[in-house]
N, C-alpha and C positions, 0 to 999 in steps of 0.2 A: 208131684207138684206141677203146676203150670206157671209159666212166666210169660205174661203179655209184655212185649217190648218191641223196640225199633232198633235196627242194627246200628244206626248212627247216633242214637240217643246216648249221651255220656252217662246219664243216670242209669239207663238199662245196662250199659257196659259194665258199670260198677258191680251191679248185682250178678251179672254173668261171671265176672271174675271171682266173686265170693263163692258162688255155687261151684265153680270149677276148683277153687282151692280146697274146698271141703269135699270134693268128689261126689257131689249130689247130682242125681239124674233129675231131669225135668222136661216137660213138654214145652217146646218153643212155639209161642203163638205170636206172629207178627202183627203189629198195629202200625200201619204206615202213616206217620205223622204228616208228611208233606202232602199226601192225598186227603188228609183230614179224617182218617179212619177213627181217630179218638173221639170225634164228635158224633159219630153214628149212634143211634139209639141203643143198639145191642151192646156196644162197649160202654156207653155212658151209664147204663144201668149197673154195670159192674164197678165202674170207677167214677165216683161222684166228681172228682177233680178233673176227670178227662185227661189224665196224664199217664205216661208210662215211666217206670215199670209198674206192673201190678202182679203180685205173687199170690197164687191161689193154692192153698194146701189141699191135701186129699180129702179132708173133712168139709171142704167148701169155704173155710176161713180165707178172707182176702186181706192183703196188706198193700198199702201204697207207700210212696216216698222211699227212695233208695236207701237212705241212711237208716231209717227205721227197719226196713227189710233186712239189711245186712246185720244189724245188731240183733234182730230177732233170730236170724239164722245162727249167729254166734252163741246165743243163749240156749237155743234148742238143739243145736248140733255143735257142741263145743270143741270138737277136734277137727283140724288144727285150729287153735284160737287165733282170732283176728285182732284181739286187743291184749295188751300186756296184763300180767297177773296183779300188778300193783296199781293203786289208785293214781299215783302221780304219772306213771307211764301211760295209763289209759287216758288221762286228761290231755297229755301232750300229743298222743296219737289222734285223739278226737279234734284237737285244735288244728293240727295239720290237715286232717280230712275236711274240716269245716272251712278252712281257708280256700279250698277249692269249691266245695259244695255250696257254701253260703256267700262267699265273696266274689268268686270269679264266675261261676256257672249261671247264677240268676240274671246277671247283666247280659249274658250272651246266648241264652237258649233260643230255640227256634221261634217261639212266640214273640220274644222281644225283638229279634232281628226282623221278623215279618212286620211287626208294628212300626218299626222305624221306617221301613220302606213304604208300606201301604198307607199308613195313617199320617206319618210325619213327613212323608215325601222325601226322605233321605236318599241320596243317590247310592248306587251299589258301591262305589269307591268309598264314600263316607261311611257307609255301613261297615265295610271291611276295616276301615281305619278305627272305628269304634271298637270293633271286636278285638283287633290286634292290641289296641291300647290297654284295654282292661285285662286281657289275658296276660300280656307282658307285665303289667303292674302287679298283678296277683302272683305271678310266678317269681318275680323278684322278691316279693315278700316271703314266698315259700322258701326260696334259696336262703334268705337271711335267717329264717327259722331253723333250717337244717344246719347252717353254720353255727348258730348259737347252741343248738342241741348237741352238735359234735364236740364243741368246746366243753360243754358240761359233762358229757360222757368221759372225755379224756381226764377232766379234773377229778372225777370220782373213781377212775380206774376201770371204766367199762371199755370194751372193744369198740372200735368205730363201727357205725351202722353200715350194713350192706344195702338195706332197704330204708324206708323212711325211719324205721325204729328197730334197730337190732338186726339179727341175721335171718329173720323170717318175714315174709310179706304179710301185711295186715290191712286194716281199714283204710289207712292213709294212702297206701299203695293202690288200693282199689279205686280211690278217687283221682289220684295223680295221673295214672296211665291214660285213662280216657281223655283227660284234659290235654295232655301232650299230643295225643292222636289228633284231636280237633284243632289244636294250635298249629300243628304241621299242615293240616288240610287248608287252613286259612293263611298259611305262610307267615305265621308269627315269628319274629326274631327271637331265637332261642340261644343266642350267643351269651356267654358270660354267666351261665347257669350250670356250672360243672357238677355240683352235688345233686341237683335235681335231675339232670340228664343221666348221671351215673346210676341213680335209683331206677329211672325208666329203663335203661339198658339191662340192668340186673333183672328187673321184672320180666322183660320181654324174652329173656333166655329160658323162662319157665314155661312148661307146657300149658299150665292153667291160663296164663295171660295170652298165649298164642291161640288157644282154643276159643277164648272169649272175644277176640278182636273182631271188628266189623266184617273184615273180609272172610271170616270163617262162618258167618251167619247165613242161614238159608234164605233170608230175604235181602241179601246183599245186592241191592239195585238202587239207582238214583231215586 
């Protein structure tokens, strides 16, 4: 497999975590978003949306969009699973994952931040305030969801979760960890999020998350 990605891209980071959790080898192909590599003809021919990540299978099949890629990997390489066995559990994990991937990330990805500055003439300070506001708001929602899910697990006699759901990391953890990394880089206030940060800390004790983090990537440069 080949993975076209950028070390700071949280969507790419999600897929790197999933690949590492499943112990899958792949060729790391950097696409430098800040320099605009994604807009060059060679890459644009591969990825119509000109985004990362892009996964290419050995047979030449290509997949874009991190959530689709991760679920594809889970369906084609099912061990260890990244989603629970039961429908209700899968829906709850997907809801947590989408709280990051669909609610927080789209408002704060590189394209949006560049547009705010270049087209809307927003100052650097105001851009950072925008980023911090939406990340903080989203993580507060994530914390409330973890609180509610914890209460439900207790009520039905399930053990407390070590990760977002249960005692093994999964799809939601693949999404949360990159968002916390980016939040720390932009100095988002993370106080008052004990459950969320406990999950982050538990994940970062695992080799798969350590191997996938930006500082471990071969294109780790500004």
